[in-house]
C-alpha positions in Angstrom: 0.0 0.0 0.0 1.4 3.4 -1.1 1.0 6.3 1.3 -1.0 9.0 -0.6 0.9 11.8 1.0 4.3 10.3 0.0 3.0 9.8 -3.6 1.8 13.4 -3.7 5.3 14.6 -2.6 7.0 12.6 -5.2 4.8 13.9 -8.0 5.3 17.5 -6.7 9.1 17.0 -6.5 9.2 15.7 -10.1 7.1 18.6 -11.3 9.5 21.1 -9.7 12.5 19.1 -11.2 11.0 19.4 -14.7 10.5 23.1 -14.1 14.1 23.6 -13.1 15.3 21.7 -16.1 13.2 23.7 -18.5 14.3 26.9 -16.9 18.0 25.9 -17.3 17.5 25.2 -21.0 15.7 28.6 -21.4 18.6 30.4 -19.8 21.1 28.6 -21.9 19.2 29.7 -25.0 19.1 33.3 -23.8 22.8 33.2 -23.2 23.4 32.0 -26.8 21.1 34.7 -28.2 22.9 37.4 -26.2 26.3 36.2 -27.4 25.2 36.0 -31.0 23.8 39.5 -30.8 27.1 40.8 -29.4 29.3 39.2 -32.1 27.1 40.1 -35.0 25.7 38.1 -37.9 28.9 37.7 -39.9 30.8 36.0 -37.1 27.9 33.9 -35.7 28.5 30.2 -35.1 26.0 27.5 -34.6 26.1 26.9 -30.8 24.5 23.7 -29.5 22.8 23.2 -26.2 23.6 20.0 -24.4 21.0 18.7 -21.9 22.7 17.1 -18.9 21.6 13.7 -17.6 23.5 13.5 -14.3 24.1 10.6 -11.9 21.1 10.2 -9.6 23.4 10.0 -6.5 26.8 11.3 -5.4 28.9 10.4 -8.5 32.0 9.2 -6.6 30.0 6.7 -4.4 29.1 4.1 -6.9 27.7 1.8 -4.2 24.8 4.4 -3.8 23.6 3.9 -7.3 20.2 2.1 -7.2 20.6 -1.5 -8.2 17.1 -1.6 -9.6 16.7 -0.9 -13.3 13.1 0.1 -12.7 14.2 2.8 -10.2 16.8 4.1 -12.6 14.6 4.1 -15.6 11.8 5.8 -13.8 14.0 8.8 -12.7 15.9 9.0 -16.0 12.6 8.9 -18.0 11.4 12.1 -16.3 14.7 13.9 -17.0 15.0 12.7 -20.6 11.3 13.5 -21.4 11.8 17.0 -20.1 15.0 17.6 -22.1 13.4 16.2 -25.3 10.4 18.4 -24.8 12.9 21.3 -24.5 14.4 20.3 -27.9 18.0 20.3 -26.7 20.6 19.6 -29.4 22.6 17.0 -27.5 21.8 14.6 -24.7 24.9 14.5 -22.4 24.9 11.7 -19.8 27.9 12.5 -17.7 29.9 11.6 -14.6 28.5 8.1 -14.6 30.2 5.7 -12.2 28.5 2.4 -13.3 27.6 0.7 -16.5 24.0 0.2 -15.4 23.4 3.9 -15.3 24.4 4.2 -19.0 22.3 1.2 -19.8 19.3 2.6 -18.0 19.5 5.9 -19.8 19.6 4.2 -23.2 16.6 2.0 -22.2 14.7 5.0 -20.9 15.2 6.7 -24.3 14.0 3.6 -26.1 10.9 3.5 -24.0 10.1 7.1 -24.6 10.6 6.7 -28.3 8.2 3.7 -28.3 5.6 5.6 -26.2 5.6 8.6 -28.4 5.7 7.0 -31.8 2.7 9.0 -33.0 4.7 12.2 -32.4 7.7 10.8 -34.4 10.0 12.0 -31.7 13.6 12.6 -32.8 16.3 11.6 -30.4 19.3 14.0 -30.6 22.9 12.8 -30.6 23.8 11.0 -27.3 27.1 11.6 -25.5 28.0 9.2 -22.6 30.8 10.1 -20.2 32.1 8.1 -17.2 34.1 9.1 -14.2 37.1 6.9 -13.6 39.5 6.0 -10.7 42.3 8.6 -10.7 44.9 6.0 -10.0 43.4 3.2 -12.1 42.1 4.9 -15.2 41.2 1.5 -16.8 38.3 1.3 -14.3 35.1 3.2 -13.5 34.6 4.2 -9.9 32.5 1.0 -9.5 35.6 -1.0 -10.4 34.0 -2.0 -13.7 36.4 -1.9 -16.6 36.2 1.1 -18.9 36.5 -1.3 -21.8 33.4 -3.2 -20.6 31.5 0.0 -20.4 32.4 1.0 -23.9 31.5 -2.4 -25.4 28.3 -2.5 -23.4 26.8 0.8 -24.4 27.9 0.6 -28.0 26.1 -2.8 -28.2 23.1 -1.4 -26.3 22.8 1.7 -28.5 23.1 -0.4 -31.6 20.5 -2.9 -30.5 18.1 -0.1 -29.6 18.8 1.9 -32.7 19.8 5.0 -30.7 22.2 7.7 -32.0 25.2 7.2 -29.7 27.6 9.9 -31.0 30.4 10.0 -28.4 31.8 8.2 -25.4 34.1 9.9 -22.9 35.6 10.4 -19.5 35.2 13.3 -17.2 35.3 14.4 -13.5 38.7 12.8 -13.0 42.2 14.1 -12.9 43.7 15.3 -16.2 46.5 12.7 -15.9 44.0 9.9 -15.5 42.1 11.1 -18.6 45.4 11.2 -20.6 45.7 7.5 -19.9 42.1 6.7 -20.6 41.7 8.4 -23.9 43.9 6.0 -25.9 41.9 3.1 -24.5 38.7 4.7 -25.6 39.9 5.3 -29.1 40.5 1.6 -29.5 36.8 0.8 -29.0 35.3 3.8 -30.7 37.1 4.0 -34.0 35.5 1.0 -35.6 32.1 2.1 -34.4 32.5 5.6 -35.8 32.0 7.1 -32.4 33.7 10.2 -31.1 35.7 10.5 -27.9 35.1 13.3 -25.4 37.3 14.3 -22.5 37.0 16.9 -19.8 38.8 16.8 -16.5 38.8 18.4 -13.0 41.0 21.5 -12.4 41.3 21.5 -8.6 44.2 20.2 -6.6 42.2 18.5 -4.0 42.1 14.8 -5.0 39.0 12.6 -4.9 40.3 10.6 -1.9 41.1 13.8 0.0 37.6 15.1 -0.7 36.0 11.9 0.4 38.0 11.7 3.6 37.1 15.3 4.4 33.4 14.1 4.7 34.3 12.0 7.7 32.6 9.0 6.1 33.5 5.4 6.9 34.4 4.8 3.3 34.8 1.5 1.7 38.0 0.5 -0.1 36.7 1.3 -3.5 35.8 4.8 -2.4 39.3 5.5 -1.0 41.0 5.9 -4.3 44.6 6.9 -4.1 44.4 9.6 -6.8 47.0 10.6 -9.3 50.0 12.5 -8.1 50.1 16.2 -8.7 52.9 18.7 -8.9 52.3 21.8 -6.8 53.8 24.0 -9.4 50.9 23.1 -11.7 48.4 24.9 -9.4 47.8 28.4 -8.3 47.7 29.5 -4.7 43.9 28.8 -4.5 44.4 25.2 -5.6 43.3 25.5 -9.2 45.3 24.0 -12.0 47.0 26.7 -14.1 45.1 27.2 -17.4 48.3 26.7 -19.5 48.9 23.4 -17.7 45.3 22.2 -18.3 45.7 23.2 -22.0 48.7 21.0 -22.3 46.7 18.1 -21.1 44.0 19.0 -23.6 46.5 18.8 -26.4 47.6 15.3 -25.1 43.9 14.2 -25.3 43.6 15.6 -28.8 46.8 13.9 -29.9 45.5 10.6 -28.4 42.3 10.9 -30.4 39.8 13.0 -28.4 37.4 14.8 -30.6 35.4 16.8 -28.0 37.3 18.5 -25.2 36.1 20.7 -22.3 36.4 21.3 -18.6 34.8 19.8 -15.6 34.9 20.7 -11.8 37.1 23.6 -11.1 37.5 24.7 -14.7 36.9 28.4 -15.4 36.6 30.5 -18.6 40.3 31.2 -18.5 41.0 27.5 -18.7 38.7 27.1 -21.8 40.3 30.2 -23.5 43.8 28.6 -23.1 42.4 25.2 -24.4 40.9 26.8 -27.4 44.1 28.7 -28.2 46.3 25.7 -27.7 44.2 23.4 -29.8 44.1 26.0 -32.6 47.9 26.0 -32.6 48.0 22.2 -32.2 45.8 21.6 -35.2 
């Protein structure tokens, strides 16, 4: 028996979540319009808006991810339905720590597509990005192999006839990403799928952050993250933009097609990356 008050609260929470998602897309579109008006018609580019499908729990704690596909699909269906109604250009599922999250997202999209066949809904390009152990970049934070994640979602997307355009890694140290990108290219080249990469820019490592919470962490949460050189960071603990740009060039050289910034990245980081990649290419 379901408590009617609890059910009402869930419905209300989901309604507010959809409102927030829609408002975010509206603000992104307004920012694009403001930018295009500022630079003028002759210099205008075609900016795309990516709708984020985030982890449903704290991304570094993979053991908190619901084990039930029904639970995952229910929550992801609401997020995805709202983003599709907002007509975003890209669906970006990011900072996923388990394979089942990615599978649930793809299955949710397939269900939505089947439910709305009369509307001939068009699924935009899908980007899937995982967070990996900083000291073991061959593994997701769930200890599942990155290779297995790639093979699984490529197969799932193919079977469900969904437009998987890119697979990547994010929310990890730049050094870890430098080691992961060459592995990704091995599994994406034959499938004609792009590789995306965007790392964290702060000095505090994952293990330091987790320990600061005072949690009784399990072994898989206590990752001994990649070493860092203090000269690579400013006095506030942010990676220097020129250092991050060097890592970005490493990723491009290793085969990354889509490059950006994750936690701790700032406009100055992206400016350096854009400049460095122009020179690199």
